[in-house]
TIPA-200763 format. One record per residue: x, y, z of N, C-alpha, C, O in turn. Coordinates in steps of 0.001 Angstrom, whole numbers, padded with zeros to 6 digits, always signed. Example, Ala and Ser with C-alpha at 12.3 -4.5 7.8 and 13.67 -1.06 7.14 Angstrom:
+013190-005690+007800+012300-004500+007800+013200-003300+007800+014236-003319+008465+012850-002250+007080+013670-001060+007140+012900+000030+007870+013409+001138+008039
END
This chain:
-073675-001560-012110-073412-000185-011221-073451-000880-009843-072406-000917-009193-074559-001424-009358-074639-001454-008100-073663-002556-007483-073231-002358-006348-073322-003629-008131-072453-004587-007780-071149-003777-007760-070442-004134-006817-070496-002601-008654-069458-002166-008520-069160-001309-007420-068004-001146-007032-070473-000571-006727-070581+000193-005662-070197-000348-004501-069398+000066-003662-071167-001793-004561-070882-002722-003194-069420-003193-003138-068861-003412-002063-068773-003354-004417-067454-003765-004221-066614-002843-003687-065905-003224-002756-066510-001495-004130-065869-000441-003714-065953-000117-002180-065000+000222-001478-067386-000294-001740-067583-000174-000266-066763-001197+000499-066076-000922+001483-066899-002419-000046-066086-003510+000692-064546-003360+000995-063998-003588+002073-063964-002934-000167-062728-002592-000223-062527-001686+000987-061823-001985+001952-063264-000464+000836-063196+000755+001717-063109+000212+003229-062271+000620+004033-064208-000885+003548-064417-001317+004820-063322-002289+005507-063071-002356+006711-062761-002986+004514-061705-003871+004769-060255-003177+005321-059421-003591+006126-060334-001998+004563-059134-001343+004948-057955-001474+003865-056884-000881+004002-058228-002240+002864-057319-002495+001718-056885-001457+001175-055680-001491+000925-057541-000347+000839-057280+000967+000189-056136+001896+001236-055145+002497+000821-056574+001810+002601-055751+002657+003300-054324+001914+003430-053248+002509+003470-054470+000717+003480-053116-000055+003690-052296-000062+002333-051077-000228+002295-053120+000143+001198-052159+000280+000133-051602+001844+000167-050466+002127-000213-052498+002772+000647-051636+004274+000633-050841+004339+001512-050035+005268+001469-050780+003332+002674-049699+003675+003696-048501+003088+002996-047422+003662+003149-048581+001833+002123-047307+001487+001579-046763+002161+000884-045532+002154+000863-047545+003025+000026-046999+004018-001135-046215+004900-000599-045133+005189-001112-046779+005590+000802-046406+006544+001521-045052+006113+002380-044515+007041+002985-044543+005010+002478-043514+004978+003108-041985+005319+003054-041498+004868+002017-041368+005761+003586-040390+006471+003241-039176+005606+002446-038949+004418+002673-038559+006301+001625-037716+005406+000851-036424+005097+001602-036190+005967+002441-035383+003980+001550-034173+004049+002263-033435+005062+002036-033618+005655+000973-032475+005507+002899-031551+006478+002663-030563+006053+001704-030408+004836+001601-029913+006758+001033-028949+006304+000022-027619+006372+000771-027148+007133+001616-027197+005276+000127-025661+004941+000745-024780+006222+000628-024868+007111-000218-023818+006101+001782-022837+007504+001632-021731+007353+000773-021056+006324+000771-021544+008153+000167-020276+008144-000922-019140+008317-000228-018095+008370-000877-019102+008411+000861-017751+008476+001831-017305+007312+002436-018126+006700+003120-016073+006832+002322-015722+005615+003179-014623+005879+003833-013668+006365+003227-014556+005599+005231-013365+005788+006058-012824+004506+006529-013623+003689+006985-011366+004175+006471-010993+002781+007085-009563+003103+007592-008803+003982+007187-009375+002182+008578-008159+001954+009236-007464+000805+009170-008070-000166+008717-006166+000643+009561-005404-000533+009952-004214-000550+010730-003466+000418+010589-003880-001458+011531-003077-001481+012378-002224-002630+012321-002934-003634+012372-000876-002950+012228-000055-004254+011669+001084-004222+012986+001528-003240+013581+001284-005244+013131+002615-005866+014008+003325-006667+012975+002647-007545+012442+004467-006545+012617+005130-007462+011680+006716-007721+012484+007325-006890+013159+007090-008985+012198+008330-009441+012704+009361-008792+012014+010486-009073+012426+009297-008023+011106+010007-006899+010286+009329-006215+009244+008330-006578+008624+010144-004959+009108+009542-004218+007808+010518-004226+006862+011572-003591+006904+010046-005151+005786+010562-004939+004436+009897-004114+003392+008681-004241+003250+010657-003165+002539+009918-002763+001651+010828-002792+000208+011985-002415+000026+009959-003320-000637+010715-003758-002048+011785-004694-001554+012910-004627-002048+011519-005507-000666+012520-006594-000313+013757-006041+000635+014541-006886+001068+013930-004837+000927+014840-004406+001565+014541-004189+002913+013465-003632+003127+015326-004534+004004+014927-004380+005422+015043-002893+006135+016055-002194+006079+014066-002611+006677+013991-001276+006983+013984-001160+008581+013832-000037+009062+014116-002084+009289+014182-002108+010692+015376-002942+011121+015317-003517+012207+016378-003046+010412+017489-004033+011032+016973-005456+011800+017307-005784+012939+016073-006225+010894+015760-007678+011493+015007-007393+012764+014982-008344+013546+014359-006244+013165+013646-006043+014262+012188-005846+013998+011821-005529+012867+011321-006018+014991+009781-005622+014831+009531-004569+014378+010374-003681+014506+008306-004300+013700+007790-002977+013495+006292-002796+013657+005584-003740+013305+005724-001715+014139+004453-001281+014445+003924-000474+013400+004472+000625+013310+002867-000746+012455+002831+000232+011632+001161+000258+011555+000402-000583+012036+000813+001452+010819-000791+001670+010847-000902+002978+010010+000012+003741+009696-002426+003077+009677-002789+004177+008882-004058+004171+008726-004732+003268+009221-004653+005255+007956-006029+005387+007701-006380+006104+006220-005618+006897+005667-007338+005788+005826-007774+006003+004492-009228+006664+004316-010162+006312+005036-009382+007741+003214-010844+008131+002995-010875+007844+001393-010001+008202+000604-012123+007085+001058-012257+007064-000392-013682+007558-000672-014535+007491+000213-013937+008019-001802-015324+008713-002561-015669+007719-003323-014781+007101-003910-016865+007398-003460-017692+006763-004503-016913+007138-005911-016665+006211-006681-016641+008083-006155-016326+008800-007642-015042+007972-008089-014657+007883-009255-014444+007386-006993-012989+006692-007148-011756+007463-006527-010635+006953-006537-012025+008811-005944-010993+009562-005439-010685+009125-004143-011600+008696-003440-009397+009173-003669-009060+008497-002311-007742+009444-001876-007131+010132-002693-007447+009370-000608-006505+009910-000045-006164+009011+001075-006999+008174+001419-004799+009111+001804-004525+008444+002826-003319+008482+003626-002493+009256+003143-002919+007872+004751-001755+008050+005323-001424+006792+005906-002313+006042+006311+000009+006449+005993+000573+004997+006583+001818+005352+007292+002659+006101+006794+001914+004890+008285+003199+005134+009071+003933+003952+009734+003186+003032+010067+005172+003798+009980+006224+002700+010485+007176+003287+011150+007755+004322+010819+007402+002481+012336+009001+002751+012468+009984+001981+011854+009875+000764+011709+011203+002821+011386+012252+002422+010693+013516+002492+011546+013443+002900+012704+014633+002117+011024+015824+002104+011470+017188+002315+010483+018332+002566+010863+016720+002139+009145+017867+002173+008424+018596+003337+008144+019715+003220+007643+018003+004743+008460+018759+005826+008278+019885+006012+009519+021101+006150+009386+019069+005971+010821+019921+005909+011675+020862+004854+011740+022017+005238+011924+020695+003632+011642+021722+002583+011480+023057+002930+010605+024157+002470+010913+022856+003757+009521+024058+003996+008849+024644+005433+008927+025585+005827+008238+023995+006141+009821+024315+007656+010156+025506+007910+011145+025764+009041+011558+026085+007000+011434+027133+007178+012348+026653+008015+013632+027435+008870+014047+025441+007836+014286+024996+008677+015209+024674+010294+014992+024532+011111+015902+024603+010520+013759+024466+012061+013471+023039+012092+012779+022541+013107+012292+022436+010804+012804+020877+010898+012068+019963+010627+013162+020353+009820+014006+018610+011249+013327+017937+011172+014339+016798+010105+014030+016350+009325+014870+016442+010177+012858+015098+009684+012216+014845+008007+012640+015702+007128+012729+013506+007914+012840+013157+006653+013524+011691+006211+012926+011062+005189+013201+011317+007298+012008+009682+007088+011595+009640+007178+010196+010403+007970+009643+008905+006526+009572+008286+006676+008050+007014+007149+008014+006222+006455+008651+006486+008260+007389+005176+008653+007162+004943+008690+005816+005808+009159+005076+003764+008209+005317+003608+008076+003791+002215+008892+003727+001297+008792+004541+002249+009592+002761+001240+010357+002230+000752+010464+000866+001281+011072-000064-000449+009718+000867-000734+009442-000851-002205+009828-001182-003083+010025-000342-002345+009910-002575-003814+010277-002985-003949+009791-004332-002840+009659-004849-004958+009459-005132-005187+009297-006256-006406+009034-006527-007255+009429-005728-006835+008271-007767-007924+008212-008298-008063+006623-008831-007072+006272-009471-008822+005874-008727-008985+004421-009224-010562+004093-009758-011577+004693-009405-010483+003141-010562-011941+002905-011491-011821+001635-012123-010948+000867-011721-012555+001314-013031-012627+000189-013934-013047+000511-015461-013947+001316-015702-012448-000061-016320-012930-000030-017856-013010-001407-017984-012027-002145-017917-014483-001887-018220-014697-003121-018583-014118-004042-017554-014387-003744-016391-013388-005085-017749-012917-005952-016854-011472-005585-016258-010858-006355-015520-011033-004430-016625-009824-003755-016363-009759-002736-015313-010432-001708-015398-008890-003003-014217-009055-001930-013000-007923-001068-013394-007007-001485-014101-007996+000272-012883-006871+001015-012836-006795+001873-011582-007755+001964-010816-005637+002504-011385-005261+002996-010310-004136+004183-010396-002994+003728-010459-004200+005225-010407-003129+006267-010558-003060+007307-009525-004091+007723-008998-002026+007701-009243-001879+008610-008179-000333+009104-007684+000590+008945-008483-000062+009700-006366+001145+010187-005832+001168+009671-004748+000176+009303-004118+002785+009550-004267+003093+008976-002775+004321+009774-002254+005424+009763-002800+004024+010406-001233+005224+011123-000471+005621+010345+000633+004845+010019+001531+007070+009973+000577+007560+009140+001801+008383+010301+002394+009225+010925+001748+008017+010569+003870+008538+011535+004628+009001+010856+005917+008255+010174+006619+010521+011137+006221+011120+010975+007135+011533+011910+008148+012725+012214+008181+010823+012357+008888+011039+013381+009967+012326+013154+010909+012594+012041+011363+013135+014359+011177+014365+013921+011985+015287+015037+011798+014883+016034+011199+016680+014973+012317+017789+015967+011986+018731+014836+011055+018810+013614+011175+019406+015778+010080+020345+015352+009364+021611+016120+009333+021567+017274+009761+022706+015660+008899+024148+016436+008994+024014+017348+007971+023023+017303+007242+024831+018122+007830+024942+019193+006476+025571+018282+005365+026570+017600+005593+025005+018302+004285+025399+017697+003155+024871+016435+002967+025346+015819+002013+023988+015866+003640+023185+014535+003637+022034+014712+002720+021295+015697+002739+021941+013850+002034+021126+013946+000848+019849+013179+001587+019819+011956+001727+018854+014030+002014+017630+013743+002631+016914+012608+001866+016940+012485+000642+016246+011762+002764+015626+010562+002364+013991+010697+001480+013517+009918+000653+013464+011872+001983+012024+012302+001660+012190+012202+000233+013144+012709-000357+011010+011367-000481+010901+010933-001822+009381+011144-002372+008376+010898-001705+009389+011583-003547+007845+011401-004000+008042+010915-005575+008703+011338-006524+007171+009859-005374+006882+009153-006798+005506+009328-007107+004662+009597-006252+005249+009167-008420+003727+008961-009040+003747+007622-009507+004817+007037-009677+002427+006981-009771+002358+005707-010171+001176+005521-010761+000177+006199-010522+001242+004551-011595-000113+003883-012426-000109+002426-012190+000935+001868-011853-001243+001757-012351-001370+000503-012054-002624+000023-012675-003696+000570-012415-002528-001003-013507-003699-001894-014042-003880-003272-013458-003017-003759-012728-004782-003785-013711-005214-004922-012906-006367-005897-013716-007298-005383-014337-006216-007042-013642-007405-007888-014182-007330-009343-013536-006397-010147-013531-008635-009427-012981-008673-010870-011968-007933-010476-010845-007913-009381-010283-007205-011717-010540-006407-011280-009110-004833-010703-009311-004026-010703-008381-004561-010278-010482-003155-009795-010867-002962-008356-011262-003608-007976-012238-002278-007614-010736-001991-006188-010818-000401-005886-011377+000528-006607-011013-000212-004784-012265+000947-004434-012653+001298-003073-012327+000482-002298-012828+002056-002591-011783+002126-001215-011219+003560-000586-011677+004538-001322-011808+003622+000675-011890+004967+001256-012178+004912+002462-011409+003926+003196-011477+006159+002792-010489+006415+003839-009730+007519+004716-010441+008447+004248-011102+007273+006118-010198+008660+006869-010899+008914+007954-009945+007938+008498-009430+010194+008370-009618+010431+008967-008501+010486+010397-009244+010869+010373-010413+010115+011721-008640+010050+012792-009332+011354+013533-008487+011889+014564-008893+011736+012853-007314+012850+013465-006599+013827+012471-006497+013693+011382-007054+014980+012828-005700+015947+011813-005436+015387+010555-004796+014363+010795-004157+015719+009432-004786+015111+008212-004256+015875+007883-002883+017061+007577-002765+014879+008024-001840+015497+007455-000446+016894+007920-000088+017504+007210+000711+017540+009091-000595+018628+009353-000094+019719+009082-000992+020839+009321-000540+019642+008646-002132+020511+008266-003226+020766+009596-003806+019766+010226-004150+022178+010259-004015+022202+011361-004671+022136+011326-006150+022616+010332-006695+021570+012344-006949+021453+012185-008200+020536+010878-008543+021068+010076-009311+019487+010624-008168+018836+009431-008487+017367+009794-008904+016538+008885-008934+017003+011079-009229+015688+011434-009662+015238+010348-010905+016171+009826-011516+014202+010084-011198+014089+009263-012431+014089+008047-012210+013939+007288-013167+014272+007482-010784+014332+005884-010609+012867+005521-010736+011897+006252-010532+012896+004062-011167+011495+003595-011256+011580+002098-010570+012537+001457-010136+010182+001817-010655+010096+000650-009772+008694-000116-010373+007575+000369-010208+008946-001402-011102+007860-002277-011455+007380-003405-010613+008190-004152-010064+006236-003543-010504+005648-004391-009299+004649-005229-009874+003567-004697-010126+004805-006441-010131+003833-007667-010554+003429-008466-009535+004229-009290-009092+002200-008365-009024+001713-009056-008095+000230-009785-008236-000589-009307-009021-000067-010895-007491-000995-011458-007620-001488-012190-006503-000654-012859-005893-002941-012208-006013-003466-012697-004885-004648-013829-005191-005764-013484-005580-004273-015240-004968-005089-016175-005534-005658-017187-004197-005033-017619-003229-006990-017343-004562-007740-018141-003444-007054-019688-003538-006717-020241-004585-006957-020138-002423-006312-021640-002696-007049-022643-001618-006524-023712-001306-008249-022231-001100-009045-022860-000330-009011-022933+001250-007989-022573+001836-009970-023335+001859-009903-023120+003527-009878-021828+004011-009665-021631+005208-010098-020773+003112-010054-019421+003645-008564-018686+003333-008371-017474+003423-007655-019592+002985-006168-019394+002710-006295-018515+001229-007172-018753+000398-005284-017496+001078-005011-016999-000210-003479-017057-000215-002753-016960+000774-003094-017235-001538-001630-017251-002151-001287-016044-002450-002083-015452-003178-000010-015272-002004+000349-013907-002556+001651-014221-003338+002587-014835-002825+001651-013803-004492+002778-013862-005029+003383-012401-005657+002603-011497-005957+004671-012279-005805+005024-010840-006122+006350-010838-006804+007110-011514-006111+006918-010407-007782+008177-009946-008187+008173-008458-008627+007249-007914-009233+009353-007866-008232+009561-006495-008467+010952-006122-009041+011919-006860-008856+011042-004911-009772+012555-004633-010180+012645-003188-009819+011904-002396-010401+013593-002719-008795+014184-001463-008736+014925-000878-009420+016047-001365-009285+014913+000155-010296+015840+000902-011305+016345+001927-010485+015549+002761-010053+017834+002019-010131+018118+003288-009765+019223+003782-010609+020320+003234-010504+019047+004794-011465+020221+005316-012201+021611+005462-011948+021840+005505-010739+022494+005542-012578+023767+006088-012482+023696+007519-011948+022687+008159-012247+024504+008025-011302+024554+009454-010509+025924+009707-010328+026838+008896-010186+025956+011174-010355+027262+012049-010083+027037+012881-009073+025859+013027-008749+028045+013602-008354+028078+014478-007386+029332+015424-007857+030448+014956-008084+029028+016726-007967+029840+017797-008544+030930+017195-009892+032099+017489-010140+030210+016483-010416+030923+015878-011688+031692+014656-011557+032394+014183-012450+031543+014220-010522+032319+012729-010077+031371+011775-010270+030248+012184-009973+031413+010545-010695+030365+009331-010818+030502+009041-009388+031580+009121-008800+029364+008693-008821+029238+007864-007441+028571+006621-007607+028660+005827-006671+028031+006350-008440+027231+005040-008809+026941+004682-010095+026552+005602-010814+027035+003477-010630+026564+003030-011945+025226+002318-011735+024878+001857-010648+024594+002269-012717+023257+001949-012808+023023+000580-012118+022033+000358-011420+023990-000305-012360+023676-001686-011746+024222-001834-010453+024279-002951-009939+024704-000638-009769+025110-000730-008413+024166-001083-007534+024283-002023-006748+022902-000127-007658+021877-000158-006596+020660-000785-007322+019694-001087-006621+020616-000979-008456+019285-001676-009075+019287-003009-008759+020397-003509-008575+018213-003791-008637+017876-005238-008249+016462-005525-008368+015531-004756-008606+016473-006840-008149+015080-007444-008388+014703-008248-007059+015481-009038-006524+013531-007981-006627+012922-008440-005384+011809-009596-005560+011077-009431-006535+011589-010630-004846+010287-011339-004916+009791-012029-003684+010526-012200-002711+008680-012382-003719+007739-012346-002410+006899-013599-002601+006232-013557-003635+006730-014914-001735+005875-015575-001994+005170-015753-000637+005957-015772+000310+003996-015875-000355+003304-016065+000981+001691-016448+001097+000980-016627+000108+001366-016516+002072-000024-016912+002499-000833-015862+003376-000224-015230+004239-001923-015702+003213-002888-014865+004268-004155-015586+004580-004653-016346+003750-004712-015368+005786-005922-015835+006106-006450-014875+007196-005760-014252+008003-007796-014867+007078-008347-013968+007999-009094-014850+009230-009825-015780+008891-008927-014585+010490-009504-015352+011581-009327-014444+012743-008443-013611+012941-010392-014791+013499-010527-013878+014955-010680-012472+014540-010429-011601+015372-011068-012138+013329-011149-010737+013015-009902-009892+012698-009819-008664+012726-008971-010768+012398-007508-010189+011941-006988-010987+010848-007278-012177+010716-006204-010334+010043-005875-010936+008834-004123-011281+009305-003217-010520+009645-004179-012660+009148-002510-013321+009501-001780-013451+008175-002451-013677+007167-000543-013334+008098+000156-013467+006863+001567-013901+007328+002106-013511+008364+002084-014748+006436+003613-015115+006395+004148-015313+004881+003494-015882+004007+005340-014797+004718+005838-014467+003571+007212-014729+003373+007972-014183+004172+007747-015504+002415+009396-015635+002229+009653-014463+001291+008945-014260+000305+010601-013763+001601+011337-012369+000760+012580-012634+000687+013338-013086+001545+012838-012207-000821+014373-012524-000928+014670-011455-002237+013804-011121-003047+015862-011074-002251+016330-010227-003660+017669-010542-003876+018398-011214-003147+017969-009933-005071+019675-010229-005488+020058-008693-005469+020601-008210-006462+019784-007918-004354+020500-006696-004150+021908-006850-003679+022207-007811-002970+022655-006092-003981+024002-006307-003644+024229-005654-002130+023997-004492-001794+024724-006680-001359+024845-006501+000218+026307-006855+000897+026597-007120+002064+026970-006774-000086+028475-007217+000241+029277-005919+001019+028696-004838+001122+030514-006092+001502+031077-004726+002145+031275-003768+001058+031802-004170+000021+030933-002612+001169+030900-001406+000676+029954-001160-000541+030212-000237-001314+028798-002010-000743+027810-002085-001567+026411-001295-000950+026224-001011+000233+025646-001074-001901+024382-000391-001889+023788-000853-000388+023535-000070+000528+023658-002010-000361+022265-002728+000739+023063-003363+001620+022684-004488+001944+024371-002837+002249+024970-003145+003601+024970-002350+004401+025468-001259+004123+024437-002573+005648+024414-001362+006549+025673-001218+007513+026580-002050+007474+025689-000284+008258+026638-000045+009446+027015-001210+010163+028184-001291+010542+026045-002317+010462+026225-003486+011302+026858-004651+010337+027181-005735+010821+027002-004390+009070+027624-005428+008296+026508-006393+007900+026773-007505+007442+025182-005934+008090+024204-007039+007610+023581-006841+006062+023062-005745+005850+023586-007415+005416+022849-007624+004012+021449-007241+004176+020670-007960+004801+021113-006186+003663+019947-005681+003813+018644-006479+002882+017453-006397+003182+019134-007155+001846+018404-007678+000838+018304-009401+000902+017940-010171+000013+018761-009694+002271+019085-011117+002167+017769-011946+002244+016760-011340+002605+017689-013102+001979+016275-013993+002168+015843-013797+003727+016686-013676+004616+014359-013780+003973+013834-013996+005433+012291-014264+005356+011519-014139+004405+012101-014630+006514+010551-015043+006550+009864-013660+007399+010347-013168+008419+008809-013262+006796+008434-012139+007456+006771-012557+007931+005952-012893+007076+006496-012497+009102+005087-012819+009720+004275-011576+010187+004911-010947+011032+003240-011110+009938+002297-010006+010582+001071-010430+010880+000516-011456+010486+000622-009500+011676-000988-009467+012029-001397-008078+011932-000787-007074+012300-002735-008208+011273-003377-006925+011019-004518-006900+010977-005214-007758+010433-005047-005577+011737-006359-005356+012248-006829-004189+011329-006259-003105+011203-008124-004659+010626-008542-003484+009521-009884-002971+010357-010536-003837+010940-010251-001785+010419-011589-001411+010944-011965+000013+010181-013034+000576+010418
END
C-alpha cells in the first residue's frame, strides 16, 4: 500500500496526470465543410463544341463556377463568346454569348462512377420573327470506370435552332490517360444524332443531313499553376454549300483543326 501511495504521489508531482488530462481535453479538429466552390477561366484559340466551330475560327474567352455538396449534388454555370448564330443571321441576329446552366448528382457504386443531370444552353440576344431560337435543354447520364467515361445527352427541346429536332441525342466516349512527365493524353469520339424534321407538314431535313461523328485527340499538362492543352479535332459533318455545317462565310464548321487553350482553375 505504501509503495502504491508513493508511486501515485510521484506521478502527481511530475505533472504526468495533468498532462494526460490536458491531452484528453484538447479540442477536436473541425470537420471538413460539405460545401465546395470552384471556378475556371480559359483562353482558347477557337471554341469547338462537339467538333463544330462556334467562333468562326476566332479565339474564345470562357469561364464559369461550380458548387458541389459532399452528398453528390452540384450546380454550375459556364459561359463563352460565340458567333455562329450572328454569322448566319444576315445581320438580323444579335447574339454573341452562350451561357450554360446545369445541375445534377454524381457518385460511385463500387468501381463504377455515375453522373446524372440536366443542362440548359441559353443564347441571349434578339432574333427575327419566325426564327427557331437556339436555346436548348438536355438531360444526361454518364457512367465511368478508371479513366474512361460514356455519356448520353438527350434534348427535350429543339436542338440549337434546328426546327422540329426535339429528341436529338449525343453519345460521348472519352478517356484521359497518364503518359508520364506530367502529361495526360485525352481521346474522345462522339456521335450527334439529329432526327428528320418537318415544318408545316413539309420535310426540311432528313436524319442523315445533320447527324455526324466527331473525334478529338490531345494532350494536357499542368505547369505554372495553369492547365495547358492542345488537341486535334475533326468530324465528318456535312459542310459543303447548302449543308447543315457551312456558315454564311462559306466555311466548313466541322473541318479538322488544332485547338490550343490555357485554363486557370481556382
